[in-house]
C-alpha positions in Angstrom: 201.1 28.9 -21.9 200.5 26.1 -19.4 203.4 25.8 -16.9 203.9 23.2 -14.1 207.1 24.7 -12.5 206.5 28.3 -11.4 208.7 30.7 -9.5 206.9 33.5 -7.6 209.0 36.6 -6.8 207.7 38.2 -3.6 206.2 36.8 -0.4 203.9 39.6 0.6 200.2 38.9 0.8 199.8 38.9 -3.0 202.8 36.6 -3.5 201.8 34.0 -0.9 198.2 33.9 -2.2 199.6 33.4 -5.7 201.8 30.6 -4.5 198.9 28.9 -2.8 196.6 29.2 -5.8 199.4 27.6 -8.0 200.0 24.8 -5.5 196.2 24.1 -5.4 196.4 23.9 -9.2 199.1 21.2 -9.0 202.1 23.3 -9.8 205.6 22.9 -8.4 206.2 26.3 -6.8 209.2 28.2 -5.5 208.8 31.6 -3.8 211.8 33.9 -3.7 211.7 36.7 -1.1 214.5 39.1 -0.1 213.3 39.4 3.6 213.5 36.7 6.3 209.8 35.8 6.2 206.4 36.4 4.6 204.5 39.7 4.7 207.5 41.7 6.0 207.1 44.9 4.0 203.8 46.6 2.7 201.7 43.7 4.0 203.1 44.0 7.5 201.6 47.1 9.0 198.4 47.7 6.9 195.0 48.5 8.3 193.9 44.9 8.0 190.7 45.6 6.2 189.0 43.4 3.6 186.3 45.8 2.5 185.4 45.5 -1.2 182.8 48.3 -0.9 185.6 50.7 0.1 187.7 49.8 -3.0 187.8 52.8 -5.2 190.3 54.6 -7.4 192.3 57.4 -5.9 191.8 59.2 -9.2 188.3 60.6 -8.8 186.4 63.7 -10.0 187.3 66.6 -7.7 190.2 64.9 -6.1 192.9 67.2 -7.5 191.2 70.2 -6.0 190.6 68.4 -2.7 194.3 67.4 -2.5 195.4 71.0 -3.2 193.2 72.3 -0.5 194.7 69.9 2.0 198.4 70.0 1.1 199.4 72.6 3.7 197.3 71.3 6.5 199.3 69.8 9.3 197.0 66.8 9.7 196.2 66.3 6.0 195.5 62.6 5.0 197.3 63.3 1.7 200.9 64.6 1.5 202.9 65.5 -1.5 206.6 66.4 -1.9 207.6 67.7 -5.3 210.9 66.2 -6.5 212.8 65.9 -9.8 211.9 62.2 -10.0 210.6 61.6 -13.5 208.6 58.5 -12.3 206.6 60.8 -9.9 205.6 63.2 -12.7 204.7 60.3 -15.1 202.4 59.0 -12.3 200.9 62.4 -11.6 200.2 63.3 -15.2 198.5 59.9 -15.8 196.6 60.2 -12.5 195.2 63.6 -13.5 194.0 62.2 -16.7 192.1 59.4 -14.9 190.2 61.9 -12.6 187.4 62.3 -15.2 184.0 60.9 -14.2 183.8 58.4 -17.0 187.2 57.0 -16.3 186.6 56.9 -12.5 183.4 54.9 -13.0 185.1 52.4 -15.3 188.1 52.0 -13.0 186.0 51.6 -9.9 183.9 48.8 -11.7 187.1 47.0 -12.6 188.6 47.2 -9.1 185.3 46.1 -7.4 184.9 43.2 -9.8 188.2 41.8 -8.6 187.6 42.8 -4.9 184.3 41.0 -4.5 185.6 37.9 -6.3 188.6 38.0 -4.0 186.4 38.3 -0.9 184.6 35.1 -1.9 187.9 33.2 -2.6 189.2 34.3 0.8 186.0 33.1 2.5 186.3 29.8 0.8 189.9 29.3 2.0 189.0 30.4 5.6 186.1 27.9 5.8 187.9 25.0 4.1 191.1 25.3 6.1 189.7 26.7 9.4 191.9 29.8 9.3 192.0 32.0 12.3 193.6 35.4 12.1 192.1 37.8 14.6 189.1 38.4 12.3 186.3 40.8 13.1 183.2 41.5 11.1 181.8 44.9 10.0 183.3 48.3 9.5 181.8 51.5 10.9 182.6 54.6 9.0 182.4 57.6 11.4 181.0 60.8 10.0 182.1 63.8 12.1 180.0 66.5 10.4 176.9 67.1 8.3 179.3 67.6 5.3 180.7 64.0 5.9 177.1 62.7 5.9 176.3 64.5 2.6 179.5 63.1 1.0 178.5 59.6 2.3 175.2 59.8 0.3 177.1 59.2 -2.9 178.7 56.1 -1.4 175.3 54.9 -0.2 173.8 55.3 -3.7 176.5 53.0 -5.0 176.0 50.5 -2.2 172.3 50.4 -2.8 172.8 49.9 -6.6 175.4 47.1 -6.0 173.2 45.4 -3.4 175.8 45.8 -0.6 174.5 45.6 2.9 174.8 48.9 4.8 173.1 51.1 7.3 173.2 54.8 7.9 173.2 55.3 11.7 172.9 58.2 14.1 175.4 58.7 16.9 173.4 56.6 19.4 173.2 53.6 17.0 177.0 53.9 16.5 177.6 53.8 20.2 175.4 50.7 20.5 177.9 49.0 18.0 181.0 50.6 19.6 180.2 51.4 23.3 183.8 52.4 23.9 183.5 55.5 21.7 184.3 58.8 23.5 181.8 61.5 24.2 183.0 63.5 21.2 180.0 64.9 19.2 179.6 63.5 15.7 176.9 63.3 13.0 176.5 59.6 12.6 178.0 56.6 10.8 177.8 54.3 7.9 177.9 50.6 8.9 179.1 48.0 6.3 178.1 44.7 7.7 179.8 42.4 5.1 183.3 43.9 5.5 185.9 42.3 7.7 189.3 42.9 9.2 192.1 40.8 10.5 195.8 40.4 11.0 197.2 40.3 7.5 200.7 39.0 8.4 199.1 36.2 10.5 196.9 35.2 7.6 200.0 35.2 5.3 201.8 32.9 7.7 198.8 30.5 7.7 198.9 30.5 3.9 202.7 29.9 4.0 202.0 26.8 6.1 199.4 25.5 3.7 201.9 26.1 0.8 204.7 24.2 2.5 202.3 21.3 3.4 201.7 21.1 -0.4 205.4 21.2 -1.3 206.0 24.9 -2.0 209.6 25.9 -1.4 210.4 29.3 0.1 213.8 30.9 -0.4 214.2 33.7 2.1 217.1 36.2 2.2 217.2 35.9 -1.6 216.7 38.8 -4.0 215.9 38.7 -7.7 218.0 41.5 -9.3 217.2 40.9 -12.9 214.7 39.0 -15.1 215.7 38.2 -18.7 213.4 36.7 -21.3 214.7 35.8 -24.8 213.4 33.3 -27.3 211.0 31.8 -24.9 213.6 31.2 -22.2 213.4 33.0 -18.9 216.4 33.6 -16.6 216.6 35.1 -13.2 219.7 36.7 -11.7 219.5 36.0 -8.0 221.5 37.5 -5.1 222.0 35.8 -1.7 224.6 36.3 1.0 226.9 34.0 -1.0 226.8 36.1 -4.1 224.9 36.2 -7.4 223.9 33.3 -9.6 221.6 32.8 -12.6 218.9 30.2 -12.9 216.6 29.3 -15.8 212.9 29.0 -14.9 209.9 27.6 -16.8 207.6 30.5 -15.6 207.9 33.4 -13.2 205.2 35.6 -11.6 206.4 39.1 -10.6 204.5 39.8 -7.4 207.1 41.9 -5.5 205.1 45.0 -4.8 207.0 48.2 -5.5 210.2 46.3 -5.9 208.8 45.0 -9.2 209.3 48.5 -10.7 213.1 47.9 -10.9 212.6 44.6 -12.7 210.1 45.7 -15.3 212.0 48.0 -17.7 214.6 45.3 -18.7 211.6 43.3 -19.9 210.3 46.2 -21.9 207.3 46.5 -19.6 206.6 50.1 -18.8 203.8 50.8 -16.3 203.6 53.9 -14.1 204.0 52.0 -10.8 204.9 54.3 -8.0 205.3 54.0 -4.2 202.6 55.8 -2.2 203.7 55.8 1.5 201.3 54.8 4.3 201.8 54.8 8.1 200.4 52.9 11.0 200.7 52.6 14.7 200.0 49.5 16.8 199.4 49.7 20.5 198.4 47.2 23.2 194.9 47.6 24.7 195.1 48.8 28.3 191.3 48.9 29.0 189.1 46.7 26.9 185.9 48.6 28.0 187.1 51.7 26.2 188.6 49.9 23.1 186.9 49.3 19.8 185.1 46.0 19.2 185.9 45.8 15.5 186.9 48.3 12.9 186.2 52.0 12.3 187.1 54.5 9.6 187.3 58.2 10.4 186.0 59.7 7.1 187.4 63.2 7.7 191.0 62.1 8.3 190.9 58.8 6.3 192.2 57.0 9.3 191.3 53.4 10.2 191.1 52.1 13.8 191.0 48.3 13.9 190.8 45.9 16.8 193.4 43.0 16.3 193.1 40.7 19.3 194.5 42.5 22.3 196.0 45.4 20.2 194.7 48.3 18.2 196.0 49.2 14.7 195.7 52.8 13.6 196.5 53.3 9.9 196.3 56.1 7.3 198.0 58.8 5.2 198.9 58.7 1.6 202.3 60.4 0.8 203.9 60.9 -2.6 207.3 62.2 -3.6 209.5 60.8 -0.9 210.8 57.3 -1.4 212.5 57.1 2.0 210.9 54.7 4.5 212.5 56.4 7.5 210.4 57.2 10.5 212.9 59.8 11.6 211.7 62.7 9.5 209.4 65.6 10.3 206.9 64.4 7.8 206.7 61.0 9.4 206.4 62.4 12.8 203.5 64.6 11.6 201.7 61.7 10.0 202.0 59.5 13.0 200.9 62.3 15.3 197.7 62.6 13.2 197.0 58.9 13.6 197.4 59.1 17.4 195.2 62.2 17.5 192.4 60.5 15.7 192.7 57.4 17.9 192.6 59.5 21.1 189.6 61.5 19.8 187.5 58.3 19.6 189.1 55.9 22.2 191.1 58.0 24.6 191.1 55.5 27.4 191.8 52.4 25.4 195.6 52.4 25.4 198.8 54.1 26.3 199.3 55.6 22.9 202.8 56.9 23.6 203.9 53.3 23.8 202.8 52.5 20.2 205.1 50.8 17.7 205.4 52.6 14.4 205.5 51.4 10.8 205.8 53.0 7.3 205.4 51.1 4.1 205.3 51.8 0.3 202.1 50.8 -1.4 202.6 49.9 -5.1 200.1 52.2 -6.8 199.0 52.6 -10.4 197.5 55.9 -11.3 194.2 54.6 -12.6 193.6 52.2 -9.6 193.2 48.6 -10.8 196.2 46.2 -10.6 197.6 44.4 -13.6 197.3 40.6 -13.7 198.3 37.8 -16.0 200.4 37.5 -19.2 203.1 39.8 -20.6 204.7 39.9 -24.0 207.1 37.2 -22.8 206.0 33.6 -22.9 207.2 32.6 -19.4 206.7 35.9 -17.5 203.5 36.8 -15.6 202.6 39.8 -13.4 200.5 40.3 -10.3 201.1 43.8 -9.1 199.9 47.4 -8.6 197.3 46.7 -5.9 198.0 49.9 -4.0 196.4 50.1 -0.5 194.0 47.2 -1.3 196.4 44.4 -1.5 194.8 42.1 1.1 191.3 42.9 -0.2 192.4 41.7 -3.7 195.1 39.2 -3.0 193.2 35.9 -2.9 191.3 36.6 -6.1 194.4 38.0 -7.8 196.3 34.9 -7.0 193.7 32.5 -8.3 193.3 34.6 -11.5 197.0 34.4 -12.2 197.1 30.7 -11.5 194.2 30.1 -13.9 196.0 32.1 -16.6 199.2 30.1 -16.1 197.3 26.8 -16.2 195.5 27.8 -19.4 192.1 27.9 -17.7 189.6 30.7 -18.2 189.5 32.9 -15.0 186.2 33.1 -13.1 185.9 36.8 -13.7 186.3 39.0 -16.7 189.8 40.4 -17.0 188.9 43.4 -19.1 190.9 46.3 -17.8 192.9 44.2 -15.3 195.8 43.2 -17.6 198.8 45.0 -19.1 196.8 45.5 -22.3 195.4 48.7 -20.9 198.9 50.2 -20.9 199.4 49.2 -24.6 
């Protein structure tokens, strides 16, 4: 269908990029968001990386055994809590089935097709609109051991095949890029020169400004509690401080992250979307000489350390089975302690880490990896969800794809494997 009046549910990074793409296409757009501003949940405390080369399915050959070996480690980057939640086990069963080599290769290709396209769209927006969001260039993957170097060889083979710029460095080369690194001994690093990082919420606020300049209307403090689609008519039940009302819409895009999971079943849309928790710490730089210049990834702990202006963002951990977003739990304290341990290992003099501010968020993950974009079985209902931990990396491209679909235009990339069709 071709629609001119579109409602976007969700004002995270995926939602605002969708709204902007629709506004660019000439649509009359309304964005509904339950929080008081844009990028207030999963988009708020992420690592800030836009690194398409790092985009890869969590379901990979050997991953089940690797996770089992790490489950009882205090500083494990992956944590699992078994519960009676049926959604958890549906996710796990589907995820195990996707860990075969053939499926991993297929899913990785689908994700990276979207990620590289999205990088190009983001760069176009940045150049055309002179967007500034504490951006740095390049990501240095730190390899603590010879084992990490051997594991990186698989990554390098892919990078070479895909024509992605990269360099394998020894520790001296790494220190020339990041002179603030501590004296800790390590085996080397892998430098991805075409990756970038930045402040995702700041970028989202810039996109909101562009949207509003083009007539997009944002309704904050407003929650969509139900979407009904019958006979070509789409109705939203909307809750505000003044109560609940219903409104008819011409078209709606569901881009509400993990909150989308509660709205899908009534529409007959069943996808194994599940929240995978991540944590981050943000701390002011005390001594710039000892701080990172750009972005680093500790391969052993899967922890990102990113320079954002005069602050450092430390992010990592993937936790399944506990839907609580409280920071006042033993698991949360353990995860955050690991983040700070890694930051202190590499940049001990950069900040007063005890003064960090903490964040926990729920990444909307699908077990096979790629998000789902575009049409549904209902004429006026579209989806843009399931981006997991790569929301910002994929947001600009995902938004433009969905806008193209709504406007009846062929998207600029092949959507094979990126739609609801793969879930039947």
